[in-house]
N, C-alpha and C positions, 0 to 999 in steps of 0.2 A: 503488572501493566503490560496490556497487548496492544497489539497495532492492526488496524483495520483497513481495508483499501476500499476506495470509492471511485465512482465514475459519474459524469456528467454529460448531458448533450447540449451543444451550443451550435444553432445554424444548421441542424440535422446530421453533424459530424458527433461522433463519441469520442470523449477524452478521458484520459486517467485522472482522477480526483486526487485531492490531497490525501494522505494517511491521517488518521484518526487514532490516538493515543488514549485508551481508556480500560476499565477493568474488565467490562462485560459487553456482550454483543448487543444488548438491550440499549445499554448508554450509547454504544455508536451507533445504533439505528435512529436513535432520537436526534443525535448532534448531526447527523447526515441529511434527515430529513429537514431539519431546522435550518440547514444550510443550502438545501435545494439539490443535494447530491445523493446517489442511489448506493447503499452499501453493496460490495459485491465479494467480500470475505474477509478471513482473517489470515494475516500474514504469520505463516508458522515456521519457513526455512529461508534462510539467505545465502545464496551461492555467489561465490565470486567467480566471474567468468573470464577474468583476465590474467589467469595465473600464469598462463603459457608466455606471457611478455615480459614477466620478472626476471631480473638477474638471478642465475642459479648460484649458490654458494654450496661448494662440495668441501667437506672438512675431511 
């Protein structure tokens, strides 16, 4: 299962749309177009940007 990102335009402003979970980009494109979203790409990496605020444990 892959995750695909979408976007949409409302009142002239661009917004991030919902993620689509499916196996292929073609399926994601069909789902996005059917819901009125534009497919922007596939999510390949996730980064945790809040790692500096966690308490450190030193053993």
